[in-house]
N, C-alpha and C positions, 0 to 999 in steps of 0.2 A: 589147917589141915588136920584131919583126924588120924590118930595113930592106927596102924593095922590091928593092934591088939584090941583097941576100942571097937573097931568095926567087927572083929571076930566075936567080941562079947555081945554086941548088939544083935548080931546074926544069931548067935546061940540063944539069946533071950527070946527072940522072935520065934525060933524053932520050938522052944519049950512052950511058949504061949500057944502055938498051933497044935502041939502034941496034947496039951491039956484041954483042947477044944474051946479055947477062949478066942473066938473069932468075932465076937460082938462089938469089940472096940479095941482101941489101943490102950496101953498102960495108963495114959493120961485121960481116959474116958471118952475120947473123940470117936465118933462113928467112922468106921472105915468104909472105903468104897466097896470092898468085897462083901460087906454085910448089908449093903444098901438094898432096899426092896424095889429098886428101880430097874426097869428094862433099859437096854441100851445104856448101861451104867457108865457114864463118864463125867458125872457130877457128884460132888460131896454134898451132904445136907448143909443148909445155910443156917448158922446159929442166929437166933433172934428174928428170923423171917416169919411172916404170917403163915407160910406153909413150909414143910421141911426143905424143899428145894427152891424156895423163892418163886420168882415168876419165870424161871428158865425151863420149867417142866410143867406138864399137864397131868392131871390125875385121871387114869383110865381104869375103871374097876377098882381093884385093890393095889394097882401098881402106878408108879410114876414113870412117865415117858418124857424124854428130852423133847422140848417144844420143836426145835429145828428138825429133829429126826422124825417126829410125828407128822410133819408136813412133807419133808423131802421124799421119804420112801413110798408112802401110799400114792402120792401124785406122780412121782417118777415111774413107778411100776405100771400104773394105769396108762400113762403116756407111752411107755415102752411097748406094752401089749397092743395098744391101738396102732402104733407104728408098725409092729410086726404083722398086724392084720391088714395093713395098707390104708389105715384111716389117719388123716391128719393133713398138715400143710404140704405144699409141693416140696419134693426133695431138693430142688435147686436153692431153697432158702436155708437148708439145714446148717451148713457150717456157720453162716452169719448168725442165725437164730440161736444155735447152741451156745456159741461164744458170748453173744450179747445178753442172753437170758441168764447166764451164770454170773454176770458182773454185779447185779444188785446185792446178792447175798455175800459175795466176796468183799465188796466195799463195806457192807454192814458189819460183817464179822471181823475183818481186819481192822477197821476203824475202832471198833470196841476193844479188840485185843491189844491194840497199840495205845489205847487210852485217849484217842482223839475225840470220842464221844461216849456217853453212857449207854448201857444196854436199854433198849426199848422193845418190849415184847411185840407191840403192834408193828413196828418197823421191821423187826426180824422176821415176823410171820409173813408179811407181804413180800419181803425180799426173798425169803426162802421159797415161797409158793411160786414166784416167777422163775427162780433158778431151778426149781424142781421140774418145770416143763422142759427146760434145756437139758437137764440131767436125764430126764426120761427119754427124750428124743435120742440122745447119745447112747443111752442104755439099750434102746431099741436096735441100734446098729450092732451092739455087742450081742444081743439075742440072736440076730440073724447072720452075723459074720464075726467069728471070733477074732479078738485082738484088733478091732477096728480103730482107726485113727480118729474117727468122729467121736468116739467115747474116750479113748485113752489119752489123747493130747489135752483136751480140756481138763480131765481129771488130774493129770500130772501137773499142768500149769496152775490151775486154781487150788488144787490140794497142796501144792508146794507153797503158794502164797499164804494159804491158811496156816500151814505148818510154821513157816518162818515168822509170820505175824504173832502166832502164839508163843513161839520161842523168844522172840524179841520182847514181847510184852511180859513174859515170865521173868526174863533176865532183868528187866527194868524194875520189877516189883520186889 
């Protein structure tokens, strides 16, 4: 356990670093997430990788974008807009399709987070593309009627699974 005075000293040192405008990296030279040139920043650069963010990100123009996010949000928004316009599969399929389509990305992400298998960009991309369709259909309900169960129940359940898998994986490492 760190003594409170050590925490206070570390906090004061960080404030001094911020006041001096030193936001390019930490005192040990590591690049911080805040100084990352990546959109949707939730990844740190990978030391020794062929690209700064390894194979978890794609380069778009001058920026790095999370591979999963670069698939989920564009496909999801297109599907949601099509749903709001009345284009897509029959509404009677919705709950089954939304839930089932979200399973592949959840299995891929949670399995990786828990260390059951290694990250594979091809698997993650296909799983996320399938789940993006389910996410988009649920998002379409949210666009047309606020606080819809078709959107919020899957987001809560699958988001919770992703959160706890990440937490457990982090605690194990």
